C-alpha positions in Angstrom: 0.0 0.0 0.0 1.6 3.3 -1.0 2.0 6.2 1.3 0.5 9.6 0.2 1.9 12.7 1.9 -0.3 15.7 1.5 1.1 19.2 1.4 -0.6 22.3 3.0 -2.9 24.5 0.9 -2.3 28.3 0.9 -5.2 29.8 2.9 -4.3 33.5 3.0 -4.3 36.1 0.2 -1.1 38.0 -0.4 -3.0 41.3 -0.1 -5.8 42.6 2.2 -7.5 41.1 5.1 -10.9 40.9 6.6 -12.6 40.3 10.0 -11.6 36.7 9.7 -7.9 37.6 9.8 -7.6 40.4 12.4 -4.3 41.8 13.2 -2.4 40.4 10.2 -0.5 43.1 8.4 0.8 42.6 4.8 4.3 41.6 6.0 2.9 39.0 8.3 0.6 37.6 5.5 3.6 37.4 3.2 5.7 35.7 5.8 2.9 33.1 6.5 2.5 32.4 2.8 6.3 32.0 2.4 6.5 29.7 5.4 3.7 27.5 3.9 5.7 27.2 0.7 8.9 26.4 2.5 7.1 23.8 4.7 5.7 22.1 1.6 9.1 22.0 0.0 10.5 20.3 3.0 7.6 17.9 3.2 7.9 17.1 -0.5 11.7 16.4 -0.2 11.1 14.1 2.8 8.3 12.2 1.1 10.4 11.5 -2.0 13.4 10.4 0.1 11.1 8.1 2.0 9.6 6.6 -1.2 6.2 8.2 -0.6 4.0 10.0 -3.0 3.8 13.8 -2.4 0.4 15.4 -3.2 0.7 19.1 -3.8 -2.2 21.2 -2.6 -0.5 24.6 -2.3 -2.6 26.4 -4.9 -5.7 24.3 -4.6 -7.6 27.0 -2.6 -6.5 29.8 -5.0 -10.0 31.1 -5.7 -11.3 30.3 -2.2 -8.8 31.9 0.2 -9.9 33.2 3.6 -11.8 36.5 3.1 -13.1 35.4 -0.4 -16.8 35.0 -1.0 -16.5 31.2 -0.7 -13.5 30.4 1.5 -12.3 26.8 1.7 -10.6 27.4 5.1 -11.9 29.0 8.3 -10.7 32.4 9.5 -10.4 33.2 13.1 -13.2 31.3 15.0 -14.4 32.9 18.2 -17.6 32.3 20.2 -19.1 35.7 19.7 -18.1 39.2 18.5 -19.4 40.9 21.6 -17.2 39.0 24.0 -13.6 39.8 25.1 -11.4 37.3 23.5 -8.9 35.3 25.6 -6.7 32.5 24.5 -9.3 30.0 25.7 -12.0 31.6 23.6 -10.5 30.5 20.3 -12.3 27.4 19.0 -10.8 24.6 17.1 -10.9 24.9 13.3 -9.4 28.4 13.0 -7.2 28.6 9.9 -8.0 24.9 9.0 -10.0 23.6 6.0 -13.8 23.6 6.2 -15.9 20.9 4.6 -15.5 22.5 1.1 -11.8 22.7 1.7 -11.6 19.0 2.6 -13.6 18.1 -0.5 -11.1 20.2 -2.6 -8.1 18.4 -1.0 -9.8 15.0 -1.8 -10.4 16.1 -5.4 -6.7 17.1 -5.7 -5.5 13.8 -4.4 -7.8 11.9 -6.7 -6.8 14.0 -9.7 -3.1 13.2 -9.1 -3.6 9.5 -8.2 -6.7 8.5 -10.0 -5.7 5.0 -11.2 -4.4 2.1 -9.1 -1.4 1.7 -11.3 -0.2 5.2 -10.4 -0.2 4.1 -6.7 1.8 0.9 -7.2 5.1 1.3 -5.4 8.2 1.3 -7.7 10.3 -1.9 -7.8 13.2 -2.0 -5.4 16.0 0.1 -6.8 13.6 1.7 -9.3 12.9 5.4 -9.4 9.8 7.0 -8.1 7.3 8.4 -10.6 7.4 12.1 -11.3 6.6 14.1 -8.3 4.9 17.4 -8.6 6.8 20.6 -7.7 5.4 22.7 -4.9 2.8 25.1 -6.3 1.8 22.9 -9.3 -1.6 21.8 -8.0 -4.5 23.1 -10.1 -7.0 25.3 -8.1 -10.3 23.7 -7.3 -13.3 25.4 -9.0 
């Protein structure tokens, strides 16, 4: 059984924010986007070295970033706008994929590895099939 290693999707736009991303200035947004790309490059390298299949999802949310009309990830999740927020007020799920985002990630995996033959491990000493570069995933509609 092959091992699929899934990269992180980009969830923040490079410009602008909204109420779902309070306090993030443009420099912080850029840093978070760069760190997501760097993390995916490290994950991809480790997956290939381990003989696993890397599934790139970096650009899968391109048209559905946080603050878009139909985001595929949650922004900041708090119990109510009229309460004073403390660390304990933040709910799970903030900055994580929502159900539409999970569906997009699933579609991305299936698009890359649709046929069982693509999931057969290579013979011992053989080379791995082509592995996508980070940022090569097609955006979900």
